[in-house]
C-alpha positions in Angstrom: -59.1 40.1 32.0 -62.5 39.0 30.8 -61.5 35.3 30.8 -60.3 35.5 34.4 -63.3 37.5 35.6 -65.7 35.1 33.9 -64.1 31.9 35.3 -66.8 31.3 37.9 -69.6 32.1 35.5 -68.1 29.7 32.9 -67.9 26.8 35.4 -71.7 27.1 35.9 -72.5 28.2 32.4 -70.8 25.3 30.7 -73.3 23.0 32.3 -76.4 25.2 32.3 -76.4 27.4 29.3 -73.8 26.6 26.6 -75.9 28.3 24.0 -75.7 31.7 25.6 -71.9 31.3 26.1 -71.7 30.5 22.4 -73.5 33.6 21.4 -71.3 35.8 23.6 -68.2 34.8 21.7 -69.6 34.2 18.2 -70.6 30.6 19.1 -67.1 29.6 20.2 -67.2 30.0 24.0 -64.7 31.5 26.4 -63.3 28.0 27.2 -62.3 27.5 23.6 -60.6 30.8 23.5 -58.8 30.3 26.8 -57.6 26.8 25.7 -56.7 28.3 22.3 -54.3 30.6 24.1 -52.7 27.7 25.9 -52.4 25.7 22.7 -51.0 28.7 20.9 -48.1 28.8 23.3 -47.7 25.0 23.5 -47.7 24.5 19.8 -45.2 27.4 19.3 -43.0 25.4 21.7 -43.6 22.0 20.1 -43.2 23.2 16.5 -39.9 24.8 17.3 -38.6 21.3 18.0 -40.7 19.5 15.3 -39.5 21.9 12.6 -35.9 21.0 13.1 -36.3 17.4 14.1 -36.4 15.7 10.6 -33.3 17.8 9.6 -31.6 17.1 12.9 -32.2 13.3 12.7 -31.8 12.6 9.0 -29.2 15.2 7.9 -27.4 15.9 11.3 -27.3 12.4 12.7 -27.4 10.5 9.4 -30.5 8.4 10.1 -32.1 6.4 7.3 -35.7 7.1 6.3 -36.6 3.8 8.1 -35.0 4.9 11.3 -36.7 8.3 11.0 -40.0 6.5 10.4 -39.6 4.5 13.6 -38.9 7.6 15.6 -41.6 9.6 13.8 -44.1 6.8 14.5 -43.1 6.8 18.1 -43.3 10.6 18.3 -46.8 10.7 16.9 -48.1 7.3 17.9 -47.1 6.6 21.4 -50.0 8.7 22.5 -52.3 5.8 21.4 -51.4 4.0 24.6 -52.3 6.9 27.0 -55.1 8.8 25.4 -57.8 6.4 26.6 -56.4 6.5 30.2 -56.3 10.3 30.2 -59.8 10.7 28.9 -61.2 8.1 31.3 -59.5 9.6 34.3 -60.8 13.1 33.4 -64.3 11.8 33.1 -64.2 9.7 36.3 -62.7 12.5 38.4 -64.6 15.2 36.5 -61.3 17.1 36.5 -60.6 17.7 32.8 -58.5 20.8 33.4 -56.3 19.0 36.0 -55.6 16.0 33.8 -54.9 18.3 30.8 -52.6 20.4 32.9 -50.5 17.4 33.9 -50.1 16.5 30.2 -49.0 20.1 29.3 -46.5 20.2 32.2 -45.0 16.8 31.3 -44.4 17.9 27.7 -42.8 21.2 28.9 -40.3 19.4 31.1 -39.1 17.2 28.2 -37.8 20.1 26.2 -34.5 20.7 28.1 -34.1 16.9 28.3 -33.4 16.9 24.5 -30.2 18.7 25.3 -29.1 15.9 27.6 -30.1 13.2 25.1 -27.7 14.6 22.4 -27.0 12.1 19.7 -28.0 9.1 21.9 -30.8 7.5 19.9 -32.1 5.6 23.0 -32.2 8.7 25.2 -33.7 10.7 22.4 -36.4 8.1 21.7 -37.3 8.0 25.4 -37.5 11.8 25.7 -39.8 12.0 22.6 -41.9 9.2 24.0 -42.4 11.0 27.3 -43.3 14.2 25.4 -45.9 12.4 23.4 -47.3 10.8 26.6 -47.9 14.3 27.8 -49.7 15.1 24.6 -51.7 12.0 24.8 -52.8 12.7 28.4 -54.0 16.2 27.6 -55.7 16.0 24.2 -58.9 14.2 25.1 -59.7 16.2 28.3 -58.9 19.4 26.4 -61.2 18.6 23.6 -63.9 17.5 26.0 -63.7 20.9 27.8 -64.3 22.6 24.4 -67.1 20.2 23.4 -68.9 20.5 26.7 -68.6 24.3 26.8 -70.9 24.9 23.7 -74.1 23.4 22.4 -74.1 20.9 19.5 -74.9 23.5 16.9 -71.7 25.4 17.6 -69.3 22.4 17.9 -67.5 23.0 14.6 -67.0 26.8 15.2 -65.7 26.2 18.7 -63.2 23.7 17.5 -62.3 25.8 14.5 -61.5 28.8 16.8 -59.4 26.6 19.0 -57.5 25.0 16.1 -56.9 28.4 14.5 -55.3 29.7 17.7 -53.4 26.4 18.0 -52.1 26.8 14.5 -51.0 30.3 15.1 -48.5 28.8 17.4 -47.6 26.2 14.9 -47.0 29.0 12.4 -44.7 30.9 14.7 -42.8 27.9 16.0 -40.8 27.1 12.8 -40.2 30.8 12.3 -38.6 31.2 15.7 -36.6 28.0 15.1 -35.4 29.3 11.7 -34.4 32.7 13.2 -32.4 31.0 16.0 -30.6 28.7 13.5 -30.0 31.6 11.2 -28.4 33.7 13.9 -26.4 30.9 15.4 -25.3 28.0 13.3 -26.5 24.6 14.6 -28.1 26.3 17.6 -30.2 23.3 18.6 -29.6 24.0 22.3 -31.1 27.5 22.0 -34.1 26.1 20.2 -34.7 23.5 22.9 -34.4 26.0 25.8 -36.6 28.7 24.2 -39.1 26.0 23.5 -39.1 25.0 27.2 -39.7 28.6 28.4 -42.6 29.1 26.0 -44.2 25.7 27.0 -43.9 26.7 30.7 -45.7 29.9 30.0 -48.5 27.9 28.4 -48.9 25.9 31.6 -49.2 29.1 33.6 -51.9 30.5 31.3 -53.8 27.2 31.7 -53.7 27.5 35.4 -54.8 31.1 35.5 -57.4 31.4 32.8 -58.9 28.1 31.7 -62.1 27.3 33.7 -62.1 24.0 35.4 -64.9 21.5 35.2 -66.7 20.3 38.2 -68.7 17.1 38.7 -72.2 17.3 37.1 -75.1 17.5 39.5 -76.2 13.9 39.3 -76.7 10.8 41.5 -75.4 8.5 38.7 -72.2 6.6 39.5 -69.0 7.9 37.8 -68.2 6.2 34.5 -66.0 3.1 34.6 -63.4 2.2 32.0 -65.7 -0.6 30.8 -68.5 1.9 30.2 -66.1 4.2 28.4 -65.0 1.4 26.1 -68.6 0.4 25.7 -69.3 3.5 23.8 -68.2 1.6 20.7 -71.5 -0.3 20.9 -73.2 2.7 19.4 -73.4 2.0 15.7 -72.9 5.6 14.5 -69.8 6.1 16.8 -68.4 2.7 15.9 -68.5 3.4 12.2 -66.9 6.7 12.7 -64.2 5.1 14.9 -63.4 2.5 12.2 -63.3 5.1 9.5 -61.0 7.4 11.5 -58.6 4.5 12.4 -58.5 3.3 8.8 -57.7 6.8 7.6 -55.0 7.2 10.3 -53.4 4.0 9.0 -52.7 5.7 5.6 -51.8 9.1 7.0 -48.0 9.5 6.9 -46.3 12.1 9.1 -45.8 15.7 8.0 -42.1 15.2 8.2 -42.2 12.7 5.4 -44.0 15.2 3.1 -41.4 17.8 3.9 -38.6 15.4 3.2 -40.3 14.4 0.0 -40.3 18.1 -1.1 -36.6 18.3 0.0 -35.9 15.2 -2.1 -37.5 16.7 -5.2 -36.2 20.3 -5.1 -33.2 20.1 -2.8 -34.0 23.1 -0.6 -31.1 24.6 1.3 -31.1 23.1 4.8 -31.2 26.5 6.4 -34.7 27.0 5.0 -36.0 23.5 5.7 -37.6 24.6 9.1 -39.7 27.1 7.1 -41.7 24.4 5.2 -44.2 23.9 8.0 -45.0 27.6 7.9 -46.9 27.2 4.6 -49.2 24.4 5.8 -49.7 26.1 9.1 -50.7 29.4 7.4 -53.3 27.7 5.3 -54.6 25.8 8.3 -54.8 29.1 10.3 -56.8 30.8 7.6 -59.2 28.0 7.0 -59.8 26.4 10.4 -62.7 28.7 11.4 -64.3 28.9 8.0 -64.3 25.1 7.7 -65.7 24.8 11.2 -68.5 27.2 10.5 -69.2 25.5 7.1 -69.3 22.1 8.9 -71.8 23.4 11.4 -74.0 24.7 8.5 -74.0 21.8 6.1 -72.9 18.9 8.3 -69.4 17.7 9.3 -69.2 14.6 7.1 -68.6 16.3 3.8 -65.7 18.7 4.9 -64.1 15.8 6.7 -64.1 13.6 3.7 -62.9 16.4 1.4 -60.1 17.1 3.7 -58.8 13.6 3.2 -59.1 14.0 -0.5 -56.8 17.1 -0.1 -54.3 14.9 1.7 -54.4 12.5 -1.3 -53.5 15.4 -3.5 -50.5 16.2 -1.3 -49.3 12.7 -1.7 -49.5 12.9 -5.5 -47.9 16.3 -6.1 -44.3 15.1 -5.4 -44.8 12.6 -8.1 -45.6 15.2 -10.8 -43.0 17.0 -12.9 -43.7 20.4 -11.4 -41.4 23.3 -11.0 -40.4 24.1 -7.3 -42.4 27.4 -7.4 -45.5 25.2 -8.0 -44.7 22.0 -6.2 -43.9 23.5 -2.8 -47.0 25.7 -2.4 -49.2 22.9 -3.7 -47.9 20.3 -1.2 -48.1 22.8 1.7 -51.4 24.2 0.7 -53.1 20.8 0.4 -51.6 19.7 3.7 -53.1 22.8 5.4 -56.5 22.2 3.8 -56.4 18.6 5.1 -55.8 19.7 8.7 -58.4 22.6 8.5 -61.1 20.2 7.2 -60.4 17.2 9.4 -58.7 18.0 12.8 -61.4 19.9 14.7 -64.2 18.8 12.4 -63.7 15.2 13.4 -64.1 16.1 17.1 -67.1 18.2 16.3 -68.6 15.2 14.3 -68.0 12.9 17.2 -69.0 15.1 20.1 -72.8 14.8 19.7 -72.5 11.0 19.4 -70.9 10.7 22.9 -72.8 11.1 26.2 -71.6 14.1 28.2 -70.5 12.0 31.1 -68.1 10.1 28.8 -67.2 12.9 26.4 -63.4 12.8 27.2 -63.2 9.0 27.1 -65.2 8.8 23.9 -62.9 11.3 22.2 -59.9 9.5 23.5 -61.1 6.3 21.9 -61.3 8.1 18.5 -57.9 9.8 19.0 -56.4 6.4 20.0 -57.5 4.8 16.9 -56.0 7.6 14.8 -52.8 7.6 16.7 -52.3 3.8 16.5 -52.9 3.9 12.8 -50.5 6.7 12.2 -47.8 5.0 14.2 -48.0 2.0 11.9 -48.3 4.2 8.8 -45.0 6.0 9.7 -43.1 2.8 10.1 -44.5 1.2 6.9 -43.9 4.4 4.8 -40.3 4.7 6.1 -39.6 1.1 5.3 -41.1 1.5 1.8 -39.0 4.6 1.1 -35.8 2.9 2.3 -36.4 -0.2 0.2 -37.9 1.2 -3.0 -37.3 5.0 -3.0 -39.5 8.0 -2.5 -41.6 7.9 -5.6 -42.9 4.3 -5.1 -43.5 5.0 -1.4 -45.7 8.1 -2.2 -47.5 6.3 -5.0 -48.3 3.4 -2.7 -49.5 5.7 0.1 -51.8 7.5 -2.4 -53.4 4.3 -3.5 -54.0 3.2 0.0 -55.5 6.6 1.0 -57.8 6.5 -2.0 -59.1 3.1 -0.9 -59.5 4.3 2.7 -61.5 7.4 1.6 -63.9 5.2 -0.4 -64.5 3.0 2.7 -65.0 6.1 4.9 -67.6 7.4 2.5 -69.6 4.2 3.1 -69.0 4.0 6.9 -69.7 7.7 7.9 -73.4 8.3 7.5 -74.8 11.8 6.8 -75.8 13.5 10.0 -79.4 13.8 11.1 -79.8 17.5 11.7 -81.4 18.1 15.1 -81.0 14.6 16.4 -77.7 14.9 18.2 -79.2 14.1 21.6 -80.8 10.9 20.4 -77.6 9.9 18.6 -75.7 10.2 21.9 -78.3 8.2 23.8 -78.2 5.6 21.1 -74.4 5.3 21.4 -74.7 5.1 25.2 -77.3 2.3 25.2 
């Protein structure tokens, strides 16, 4: 294959000529495409489990929204405690592929362990925590590989291509889970085992086709953890970190939005796993266009507009809309949110971080988001349990609106053509 044959060229080209690599694959780079293939398989595996998890926990096991919020916060937020370590180790060893591979393998191994956990909440929590540790370890090194493989002008497009392929897996995962549950009632064991097989295939693709990074040709010492954390001294990066963390603090999990739709329109439980398909389809369609748009006009505006779309998703369940309108509106707005913020935020941050600390800097940003979302899930679950769904969504909408206003002030417009100086400023 082209990816395999170009592996040696990519290892050298990522350092020497990222612009030419970008032109060869419409500005995206072969590394982004190879990692996109890995993420497609991994997300297919993960979303098979994620799609049935809210139903399994709340309906099957009878958990309260507060209990689900605690587990959802753990599932999405435990990565906050390992992202920084994974990013720092990848930078220090200059082995981004190896560290990312460890994270992918760890998550794959956890899938069959869900069978052993059964209805034991402690065992289930521990298994989900280990799975998220794997995600936390791999995310920053993976994004650093993408960012370092293209020049600053193509960051948005490269992340858009990767996120689109990633979302293709997210789109297929719930569909596979739905088909398995449709064919065999309560076939959670089949879902978990098929998920494991697909995740294992993703690890093999990573080993075979993703170019590894080698240490840069420099006499400078390898970055220390103190230097990685010291990136926050850069004013532009620090403001972005504060804004992203604040927005994460008011971003509830997708599962709550799906449960909110279920609470309003009472969808048949057999069709519940299909809800993520709508948001994933919108994300898939818009990830690359938003990435290209962000490269052209600057990444700040799409990122902020994406959070406004999330605000709309919070408000829609409060409106007296028919199911035929309410369901597409919530799923569509959620898809726009991810398309305009996920990869765009990494593209916005990349030029502000020195190349030698790229994984660690991105890990700092992702850690802030993950820590905020962990607390958001717990608080929203508690609010739903105490006051009901409508007050909880109304409160979340007000909090998000305030956070967006603060983010508008904190995130300054990008200075076109000054990315290199921005990174040096943040390193000083």
